[in-house]
C-alpha positions in Angstrom: 0.0 0.0 0.0 1.2 3.5 -0.9 0.1 7.0 0.0 -1.0 8.8 -3.2 -2.7 12.0 -2.1 -3.2 14.5 0.7 -6.2 16.9 0.7 -7.0 19.6 3.3 -10.3 21.1 4.1 -10.7 24.2 6.2 -14.2 24.2 7.7 -16.3 26.2 10.1 -16.1 27.0 12.9 -12.2 27.1 13.0 -11.0 23.6 12.1 -9.1 21.9 9.3 -9.5 18.3 8.3 -7.0 16.2 6.3 -7.7 13.3 4.1 -4.9 10.9 3.2 -5.7 8.5 0.3 -3.9 5.3 -0.6 -3.6 3.3 -3.8 -5.7 0.5 -2.3 -8.6 2.8 -1.6 -8.2 3.0 2.2 -8.6 6.6 3.4 -7.5 8.1 6.7 -8.6 11.4 8.3 -6.7 13.7 10.6 -7.1 17.2 12.1 -4.0 19.3 11.7 -4.8 22.9 12.9 -3.7 25.8 15.0 -6.7 27.9 15.9 -6.4 31.1 13.9 -3.5 29.8 11.8 -5.2 27.1 9.7 -3.8 28.4 6.4 -0.3 28.4 7.9 -0.6 24.8 9.0 -2.2 23.9 5.7 1.0 25.1 4.0 3.1 23.1 6.4 1.1 19.9 5.6 1.7 20.6 1.8 5.4 21.0 2.4 5.5 17.6 4.1 3.9 15.8 1.1 7.2 14.9 -0.5 8.1 12.8 2.7 4.8 10.9 2.3 3.7 10.4 -1.3 4.7 6.9 -2.5 5.4 5.7 1.1 3.9 2.8 3.0 1.4 4.4 5.5 1.9 1.5 7.9 5.4 2.7 8.8 4.0 5.4 11.1 7.1 5.6 13.3 9.5 6.1 10.4 7.2 8.6 8.7 6.8 10.6 12.0 10.6 10.7 12.5 11.2 11.7 8.9 8.7 14.6 9.1 10.2 15.7 12.5 13.9 15.3 11.7 14.5 15.5 7.9 13.8 19.2 7.6 16.5 20.2 10.1 14.4 22.8 11.8 11.7 21.3 14.0 9.2 21.8 16.8 6.8 24.6 17.4 3.1 25.1 17.0 2.9 25.0 13.2 5.2 22.1 12.3 4.0 19.9 15.2 0.4 20.5 14.3 1.0 19.5 10.7 2.7 16.3 11.9 -0.1 15.7 14.4 -2.9 15.7 11.8 -0.9 13.5 9.4 -0.1 11.1 12.3 -3.8 10.8 13.2 -4.7 10.0 9.6 -2.0 7.3 9.4 -3.3 5.6 12.5 -6.8 5.8 11.0 -5.5 4.0 7.9 -3.7 1.4 10.0 -6.8 0.6 12.1 -9.0 0.3 9.0 -6.6 -2.0 7.2 -6.4 -4.3 10.3 -10.1 -3.9 11.1 -9.5 -2.7 14.7 -9.9 0.5 16.7 -6.6 2.3 17.3 -6.8 1.6 21.0 -6.7 -2.1 20.3 -3.4 -1.6 18.3 -2.0 0.3 21.3 -2.5 -2.6 23.8 -6.2 -2.5 24.5 -8.4 -0.7 27.0 -7.3 0.3 30.4 -10.8 1.6 31.3 -14.4 1.0 30.3 -15.4 4.6 29.8 -13.8 8.1 29.9 -14.8 11.1 32.0 -15.7 14.1 29.9 -16.1 17.7 30.8 -17.8 20.7 29.2 -16.9 24.4 28.8 -19.2 27.1 30.3 -19.0 30.9 30.3 -17.2 32.2 27.2 -14.2 34.4 26.7 -15.5 36.8 29.3 -17.2 34.5 31.6 -20.9 35.1 32.2 -24.2 33.3 32.7 -22.2 30.4 34.1 -24.8 29.1 36.7 -27.6 28.9 34.1 -25.3 27.1 31.6 -24.2 24.6 34.2 -27.8 23.8 35.1 -28.6 23.2 31.4 -25.6 20.9 31.0 -26.4 19.0 34.2 -29.6 17.9 32.5 -27.4 16.3 29.8 -25.5 14.3 32.5 -22.5 16.6 32.9 -21.1 17.2 36.4 -17.6 18.5 35.5 -17.0 21.8 33.9 -14.3 24.4 32.9 -14.5 28.1 32.6 -12.2 31.1 32.1 -11.0 32.2 35.5 -10.7 35.9 34.7 -11.1 38.4 32.0 -8.0 40.3 30.8 -5.7 41.0 33.7 -2.7 43.3 33.9 0.7 42.1 35.1 -0.2 44.0 38.3 -3.9 44.6 38.6 -6.5 45.8 41.0 -8.1 44.3 44.1 -11.5 44.8 42.3 -10.4 42.5 39.5 -9.3 39.9 42.0 -12.6 40.3 43.9 -14.6 39.8 40.6 -12.9 36.6 39.8 -13.4 35.3 43.4 -17.0 36.4 43.5 -17.8 34.4 40.4 -16.3 31.2 41.8 -18.0 31.8 45.2 -21.4 32.0 43.5 -20.8 28.7 41.8 -19.9 26.9 45.0 -22.9 28.5 46.7 -25.3 27.4 44.0 -24.0 23.9 43.6 -22.0 23.0 46.6 -19.9 19.9 45.9 -22.5 18.3 43.5 -20.3 19.5 40.6 -16.5 20.0 39.9 -15.0 22.7 37.9 -11.6 23.8 36.6 -10.5 27.4 36.1 -8.6 28.3 33.0 -6.3 31.3 33.5 -5.6 31.0 29.8 -2.2 32.6 30.0 -3.9 35.9 30.9 -2.4 36.0 34.4 1.2 37.0 35.0 3.2 35.5 37.9 2.6 38.4 40.4 -1.2 38.1 40.0 -1.2 34.3 39.9 0.0 34.1 43.4 -2.8 36.4 44.7 -5.5 34.7 42.7 -4.5 31.2 43.7 -4.5 32.1 47.4 -7.9 33.7 47.1 -9.4 30.9 45.1 -8.1 28.0 47.2 -11.0 28.1 49.7 -13.4 27.1 46.9 -11.4 24.0 46.0 -11.5 24.2 42.2 -10.6 20.9 40.5 -7.6 22.6 38.8 -6.2 25.8 37.5 -5.1 25.7 33.9 -2.2 27.7 32.6 -1.7 29.6 35.8 1.0 31.4 33.9 2.1 31.0 30.3 4.1 28.0 29.2 7.2 30.2 28.5 7.1 31.0 32.3 7.1 27.4 33.2 9.8 27.9 35.8 7.0 29.4 38.0 5.0 26.1 38.0 6.9 24.5 40.9 7.0 27.8 42.8 3.2 28.3 42.5 2.6 24.7 43.3 4.5 25.1 46.6 2.1 27.9 47.8 -1.3 26.3 46.8 -3.1 23.1 47.2 -5.0 23.6 43.9 -3.8 21.2 41.3 -2.0 23.1 38.4 -2.5 22.1 34.8 -0.8 23.1 31.6 0.4 21.7 28.3 -1.8 23.0 25.4 1.1 25.3 24.3 3.8 22.8 24.5 4.4 20.7 21.4 6.8 17.8 22.0 8.1 15.5 24.6 11.3 17.5 24.5 9.5 20.5 25.9 7.5 18.5 28.4 10.6 16.7 29.8 12.0 19.8 31.5 8.6 20.8 32.9 8.1 17.3 34.3 11.6 17.2 35.8 11.1 20.6 37.5 7.8 19.6 39.1 4.7 21.7 39.8 2.2 20.2 37.5 -0.5 17.8 38.6 -2.3 17.6 35.2 -0.7 17.7 31.8 -2.8 18.8 28.8 -1.1 18.0 25.5 -3.3 18.7 22.4 -3.5 15.7 20.0 -3.7 18.2 17.1 -0.8 20.3 18.2 1.7 18.1 19.9 2.6 15.6 17.2 -0.5 13.4 17.2 -1.1 10.0 18.8 2.5 8.9 18.3 3.9 11.7 20.3 1.2 12.2 22.9 1.4 8.6 23.9 5.0 9.2 24.8 4.1 12.4 26.7 1.4 10.5 28.6 3.8 7.8 29.6 6.4 10.3 30.7 3.8 12.0 32.8 2.8 8.8 34.4 6.4 8.2 35.5 6.2 11.6 37.4 2.7 10.8 38.9 1.1 13.5 36.7 -2.4 12.9 35.4 -3.4 13.3 31.8 -6.3 15.5 30.5 -5.8 16.2 26.8 -6.7 19.6 25.5 -9.4 19.5 22.8 -11.6 22.5 22.0 -11.5 21.3 18.4 -13.4 19.0 16.0 -14.4 15.3 15.9 -11.2 13.8 14.5 -9.1 15.5 17.2 -11.5 14.3 19.9 -11.4 10.8 18.6 -7.6 10.8 18.6 -7.7 12.0 22.2 -10.0 9.3 23.3 -7.8 6.6 21.8 -4.9 7.9 23.9 -7.2 8.2 27.0 -8.4 4.6 26.7 -4.8 3.2 26.8 -3.3 5.7 29.3 -3.7 4.7 33.0 -3.2 8.3 34.1 -5.9 9.8 31.9 -8.5 11.4 34.2 -10.5 14.0 32.1 -11.2 14.7 28.5 -12.2 18.1 27.1 -14.7 18.3 24.3 -16.2 21.2 22.3 -19.9 20.5 22.1 -21.6 23.9 22.8 -18.3 25.7 23.3 -18.4 29.4 22.7 -16.0 29.2 19.8 -18.4 27.0 17.7 -20.0 29.6 15.5 -21.1 28.1 12.2 -20.3 24.5 13.1 -20.7 22.0 15.9 -18.6 19.1 17.0 -20.7 16.4 15.3 -21.8 18.3 12.2 -19.3 16.5 10.0 -19.8 13.0 11.6 -22.1 10.3 10.2 -21.9 8.0 13.3 -23.0 10.6 15.9 -24.3 7.9 18.2 -20.8 6.6 18.9 -19.9 9.9 20.5 -22.8 9.9 22.9 -22.0 11.1 26.4 -24.0 9.4 29.1 -23.7 10.5 32.8 -20.6 12.5 31.8 -18.8 9.6 30.3 -18.0 8.5 26.7 -17.5 4.8 25.7 -14.7 3.6 23.5 -15.3 4.3 19.8 -16.2 0.9 18.3 -15.3 1.3 14.6 -11.9 0.5 13.1 -9.3 3.2 12.9 -10.1 6.4 14.7 -13.7 5.4 14.7 -15.0 8.6 12.9 -17.1 8.2 9.8 -16.6 11.6 8.2 -19.5 13.1 6.2 -17.2 14.0 3.3 -19.8 15.6 1.2 -20.7 18.0 4.0 -17.0 18.7 4.6 -16.4 19.6 1.0 -19.4 21.9 0.9 -18.5 23.6 4.2 -14.9 24.1 3.0 -16.1 26.3 0.1 -16.9 29.2 2.4 -14.8 28.5 5.5 -14.1 31.7 7.6 -10.6 32.6 8.6 -11.2 32.5 12.4 -9.2 34.9 14.6 -9.2 35.3 18.3 -10.1 38.8 19.4 -7.3 41.3 20.2 -7.8 42.8 23.6 -6.2 45.9 25.1 -5.7 47.1 28.6 -6.9 50.5 29.8 -3.5 52.0 29.0 -3.8 50.8 25.4 -1.2 48.0 25.6 -2.1 44.6 24.1 -3.6 42.1 26.6 -3.3 38.3 26.6 -6.5 36.7 25.3 
């Protein structure tokens, strides 16, 4: 079997799907994308075609290493996202050829079902309590929300009080019947992170995500020393070579690699295993589409330390497209009592509605995150 063609489809709301075709008619799907940089990743995928065309798709490890090493320059959000989507599609092909779900090819299930959580709130968190009540009716009891709006490197007590008030209201409304994580989203610099973590600790959030930006990872162990709140990070780290130093330094309780950003299934399995050796739990980042979610689930179902899985149904980014819009076998993704079962079909287990994908790709928007500014006019972290 040989790879003969790669085709990318940018689709609403902000995703990109990749189709890899073989000379024997077996097709694999992946999701290589950086949110807001889909065209750039698309070009990177095209530049990797010469490493793939005419090659045996079953040699996933060799193809991965070739894509990573042969171009001399490596790593980073764009190149690793391109590799990630290609890697997902290659695993999809392998599973379909062998007639098995990918998790069976990785040693089989380590659990029967996977705990899922849902986003609430939006970029500037609001109407959270009502959204939680609505999602509770669908069986969810675990949530994530942005912990704060834009925040200066040194900001006011009023801003701190607002963030604390919002969390206090949630605990008052629901007690311990739900769990929730708070995403600082890289908006909080180290001086304010210390203050916020101390103030929020009394409400026992499930975790705080990106308490500071990944490029400030030296603060993770320092912050962990002064709070009992589990700290999470990883969506803006792109290979095991970045994660290894963070793991060795300590501080994280939860690692969140993105299966569409950090080299795909092949790389994220290694990251998950490294995390387990450091007693760090796994909760893959996935505010993306159905192929990305499927890839995450296959890693979750073979990783002992996987504890939570993000998914994008109803997320505030999904304007013009929803998670299962491009999926034929929607029932396989059904979430019951907050859990998802293993996807039963061969490969990644996603039957892509190709006709709908092609149609949607004709008018795909170029999604961009908003650009925020502080009161003094300087740019703010989104």
